[in-house]
N, C-alpha and C positions, 0 to 999 in steps of 0.2 A: 595709454595716453601718448599724445604726440607733442613734441616740443620743437620750437624753432628759436635759435639764438641768433640775433641780428644786430649788427653794428651799423652806423650810418653809411658805411661803404661796402659791406658784404654780409652774406649769410655765413655764419661761423659753424653752425651745427643744426642738423635736422634729423629727427628719428623718433622711433617708438621707445618709450622708457617705462620703468616701474615707478621711479620717484626722482624728485629733484629737491635739493636743499640750497637755499639762497640766502645771501646776507641782507636781510631787511633793515630798514632804518631804525626799527625798534627791536632788533635782534634777529638772529637766524631763524628761518622757518622752513618746514618741509611740505611738499605738495605730493599727495598720493592720489590714486585713481578715485574719481567721484568727489574730489574736493569741491567745496562751495566756491562759487564765483568770487574772484577777488582781483583788485588792481592795487599794486603796492609799489612804492619807490624802493630802490635798492642802493646800498652803500658799496664802496669798493670792498672787494673780498673775493672769496672763492665760491664758485657754483659747483656742487657735487651732483652728478647724474648717475643713477643706477639704470643701466640698460636692461633690456628684456632677458639677456643671457647672464645677468648679475655682474657684468663687467662695470667697473666704476670709471667715469670720465670726469676730469676736472678742468675748469676754466677760471682764470683770474680776470675779474671785470673791474672797470673803473666807474661803478655806479650805473644806474639805469632804472628801468621800469619793467614790472612783470604783470601780465594779465593771464588769469586762469578762467576758462569758461568751457563747459561741456567736454572735459577731458582733453582740451587743447590748451597748450601753454605757449605764449609768445613772450620772450624775454628780449627787450630792447636794451642793449648795453651801450654805454658811451664809448667804450673801447674794451677789447679783449687782449690781454697781454700774452 
């Protein structure tokens, strides 16, 4: 799966990943390969990414929106700390 994390002023992260866990408005949720299409709002919190080599990367965001479709994830964050 491919992910892009973007803020209004820059691209923060882009890469091939195994999974991502995000702080949804109604609770944290995880996206794995072949996830059903979804668009969701996000709260402030931590985004946890597991890369292809099993390395975990974290980003603290100030809310935003995530779109998942055809194994491509776009996360539009208001800000990344």
